[in-house]
C-alpha positions as CSV (number, residue, x, y, z in Angstrom):
1,M,-4.4,0.3,35.1
2,A,-8.2,-0.3,34.1
3,Q,-7.0,-2.2,31.1
4,A,-4.0,-4.0,32.8
5,D,-5.6,-7.3,32.6
6,L,-6.2,-6.9,28.7
7,I,-2.8,-5.5,28.0
8,N,-1.1,-8.3,29.9
9,K,-3.4,-11.1,28.1
10,I,-2.3,-9.5,24.9
11,L,1.5,-9.4,25.9
12,H,1.8,-12.8,27.5
13,T,-0.7,-15.2,26.0
14,D,-1.7,-16.4,22.5
15,Y,-4.9,-14.4,22.8
16,V,-4.0,-12.2,19.6
17,D,-2.7,-15.2,17.7
18,N,-6.2,-16.9,18.0
19,A,-8.4,-13.6,18.0
20,D,-11.3,-13.1,15.5
21,I,-12.7,-10.1,14.1
22,N,-14.9,-9.5,17.1
23,D,-11.8,-9.9,19.5
24,F,-9.7,-7.2,17.6
25,E,-12.9,-4.9,17.7
26,Y,-13.0,-5.3,21.3
27,I,-9.1,-4.8,21.7
28,R,-9.5,-1.7,19.5
29,E,-12.3,-0.2,21.5
30,N,-10.5,-0.9,24.9
31,L,-7.1,0.3,23.9
32,R,-7.8,3.2,21.6
33,D,-7.9,5.8,24.4
34,L,-4.5,4.8,25.9
35,I,-2.5,5.6,22.4
36,K,-2.3,9.4,23.6
37,Y,-0.1,8.3,26.6
38,I,2.6,6.6,24.3
39,P,5.5,8.8,24.9
40,I,7.1,10.3,21.7
41,T,10.7,10.6,21.5
42,K,12.1,13.1,19.3
43,V,15.8,13.8,18.4
44,R,16.7,17.3,17.2
45,Y,20.1,17.8,15.4
46,D,21.1,21.6,14.6
47,T,23.3,21.8,11.5
48,N,25.4,24.8,10.1
49,F,26.6,24.1,6.7
50,D,28.2,26.9,4.4
51,D,27.3,26.1,0.6
52,E,30.6,26.7,-1.6
53,I,29.7,27.5,-5.0
54,L,32.4,25.7,-7.3
55,S,31.2,27.1,-10.6
56,M,28.2,28.5,-12.4
57,D,27.2,27.3,-16.0
58,W,24.5,28.6,-18.1
59,N,22.9,26.5,-20.8
60,E,20.1,27.0,-23.3
61,S,16.7,25.2,-22.3
62,E,16.5,21.9,-24.2
63,L,12.8,21.2,-23.8
64,D,12.8,18.7,-26.5
65,N,14.8,16.4,-24.3
66,D,12.3,16.0,-21.6
67,D,9.8,13.0,-21.2
68,L,7.8,14.0,-23.8
69,K,10.3,13.1,-26.6
70,N,9.2,9.5,-26.4
71,Y,6.4,9.0,-28.6
72,K,4.3,6.9,-26.3
73,A,4.6,9.8,-23.6
74,K,3.6,12.4,-26.1
75,A,0.7,10.4,-27.4
76,E,-0.7,9.6,-24.0
77,F,-0.2,13.5,-22.8
78,Y,-1.9,14.8,-26.2
79,V,-5.0,12.6,-25.5
80,R,-5.3,13.7,-21.7
81,Q,-4.9,17.4,-22.6
82,H,-7.5,17.1,-25.4
83,L,-10.4,15.4,-23.8
84,D,-12.8,17.9,-25.3
85,N,-11.9,16.8,-28.9
86,E,-15.0,15.4,-30.4
87,V,-13.7,11.9,-31.3
88,I,-11.9,11.7,-28.0
89,A,-15.0,12.6,-26.0
90,K,-17.2,10.1,-28.1
91,L,-14.7,7.3,-27.1
92,K,-15.0,8.4,-23.4
93,S,-19.0,8.5,-23.8
94,N,-19.1,5.1,-25.4
95,I,-20.5,6.5,-28.8
96,P,-19.5,4.3,-31.7
97,L,-16.8,5.7,-34.0
98,T,-17.2,6.1,-37.7
99,S,-14.5,5.9,-40.5
100,E,-14.2,9.6,-40.4
101,D,-13.6,9.7,-36.6
102,V,-10.6,7.2,-37.4
103,K,-9.2,9.4,-39.9
104,V,-9.2,12.4,-37.4
105,L,-7.3,10.1,-34.9
106,E,-4.8,8.9,-37.7
107,S,-4.1,12.9,-38.3
108,I,-3.6,13.4,-34.8
109,L,-1.5,10.3,-33.9
110,W,0.3,9.6,-37.4
111,S,0.9,13.0,-38.3
112,E,0.5,15.7,-35.6
113,V,2.1,13.7,-32.4
114,G,4.4,11.3,-34.6
115,T,4.3,8.9,-37.4
116,K,2.6,5.7,-38.0
117,Q,6.0,4.0,-37.6
118,D,6.2,5.5,-34.3
119,Y,2.9,4.5,-33.3
120,E,3.1,0.7,-34.6
121,A,6.8,0.5,-32.7
122,E,5.1,1.2,-29.5
123,Y,1.4,-0.4,-30.0
124,G,1.7,-2.6,-33.0
125,Q,-1.7,-3.1,-34.7
126,K,-3.8,-1.9,-31.8
127,P,-6.7,0.0,-33.2
128,L,-6.3,3.8,-32.6
129,G,-9.7,3.9,-30.9
130,E,-8.7,1.1,-28.5
131,F,-5.5,3.0,-27.8
132,V,-7.4,6.2,-26.8
133,R,-10.2,4.5,-25.0
134,E,-7.6,2.8,-22.6
135,I,-6.2,6.3,-21.7
136,V,-9.5,8.0,-21.0
137,G,-11.6,5.4,-19.6
138,L,-15.2,5.2,-19.8
139,D,-17.6,7.7,-18.4
140,M,-19.4,6.1,-15.5
141,T,-23.0,7.2,-16.7
142,A,-22.0,5.7,-20.1
143,A,-20.9,2.6,-18.6
144,K,-23.9,2.1,-16.3
145,E,-26.0,2.7,-19.3
146,A,-24.3,0.0,-21.4
147,F,-25.2,-2.3,-18.6
148,A,-28.5,-0.8,-17.5
149,E,-30.7,-3.8,-18.7
150,Y,-28.9,-6.0,-15.8
151,L,-28.4,-3.3,-13.3
152,N,-32.1,-2.5,-13.3
153,D,-33.3,-6.0,-13.6
154,V,-35.1,-6.9,-10.3
155,S,-34.9,-10.6,-11.0
156,L,-31.0,-10.6,-10.5
157,D,-29.7,-11.3,-6.9
158,S,-27.1,-9.3,-4.8
159,R,-24.4,-11.5,-6.1
160,Q,-25.3,-11.2,-9.8
161,I,-25.7,-7.1,-9.3
162,Y,-22.3,-7.1,-7.6
163,F,-20.8,-9.0,-10.5
164,V,-22.0,-6.5,-13.1
165,N,-20.9,-3.4,-11.0
166,Q,-17.3,-4.8,-10.9
167,I,-17.6,-5.1,-14.7
168,V,-18.7,-1.4,-14.7
169,E,-15.8,-0.3,-12.4
170,Y,-13.3,-2.0,-14.6
171,I,-14.3,-0.7,-17.8
172,V,-14.7,2.9,-16.4
173,H,-10.9,2.7,-15.2
174,N,-9.7,0.7,-18.1
175,G,-12.0,1.6,-21.1
176,L,-12.2,-2.0,-22.4
177,M,-12.4,-5.4,-21.4
178,K,-10.7,-7.4,-24.0
179,D,-9.1,-10.1,-21.7
180,L,-12.0,-11.9,-20.1
181,S,-9.5,-13.9,-17.9
182,V,-9.7,-11.1,-15.5
183,L,-13.1,-12.2,-14.7
184,Q,-11.7,-15.3,-13.0
185,E,-9.6,-13.1,-10.4
186,S,-10.7,-10.8,-7.5
187,P,-13.0,-8.9,-7.1
188,F,-15.1,-10.7,-9.6
189,T,-14.8,-13.8,-7.8
190,D,-15.4,-12.5,-4.4
191,R,-18.8,-13.7,-4.4
192,G,-18.3,-17.0,-6.4
193,S,-17.4,-17.8,-9.9
194,I,-19.4,-17.0,-12.9
195,V,-20.8,-20.5,-13.3
196,E,-21.7,-20.2,-9.6
197,I,-23.2,-16.6,-9.8
198,F,-25.1,-17.4,-13.2
199,T,-26.9,-20.5,-12.8
200,D,-28.8,-19.3,-16.0
201,L,-26.0,-18.8,-18.5
202,S,-28.0,-17.0,-20.9
203,V,-28.0,-14.1,-18.6
204,W,-24.3,-14.3,-18.5
205,M,-24.2,-14.3,-22.3
206,G,-26.3,-11.2,-22.3
207,I,-23.6,-9.5,-20.3
208,R,-20.8,-10.8,-22.4
209,K,-22.6,-9.5,-25.4
210,A,-22.7,-5.8,-23.6
211,I,-18.9,-6.0,-22.9
212,D,-18.5,-6.8,-26.5
213,R,-20.7,-3.9,-27.7
214,V,-18.5,-1.4,-25.6
215,N,-15.3,-2.9,-27.1
216,A,-16.6,-2.6,-30.6
217,N,-17.7,1.0,-30.1
218,A,-14.1,2.0,-29.9
219,I,-13.4,0.6,-33.6
220,A,-15.1,1.9,-36.4
221,A,-17.6,-0.6,-38.0
């Protein structure tokens, strides 16, 4: 009864339709203790079924016919199960690959897991390092080190730091940032566009080069 006026206002006026965040907070605080009084209706059904066995067949296990038969699934499964592999670990840690590292990946993905033809059928000409990096992502510490110059720059304002942090988060989860068009979408634009945030475009160009270096480290020089 203490909240009767508020409940009637919610039910019979346009109060909620025109409410702002402060109004919703007021509603939440005043009605939350009433939730426990909402009756809970449960329906119980008692059933009793007897299963009838129609037949029994025994078959040999066909392990080759599971999801891992597909090259893509096998390759991604292998990478995730071998994060301790030296080359895979280098990719996750943003350490530049060598030509020898690429040969190791070729041996794994083009011989052990499947063939080069299998790989190209799924991924075309995508560099092997990029393929692996996209699966394992980038270590958060390594990502922050790649952009440390900007994250630690006291001259950058809060919007600029926010933007750089969003880049770090994206690369941690995706491993790379090849398509820069994502920077024109949320959450990157939540505080403004690149032009609005970086009035000094030389700062943005430096960040762009840091992105390019992270991408390049997944490909042998």
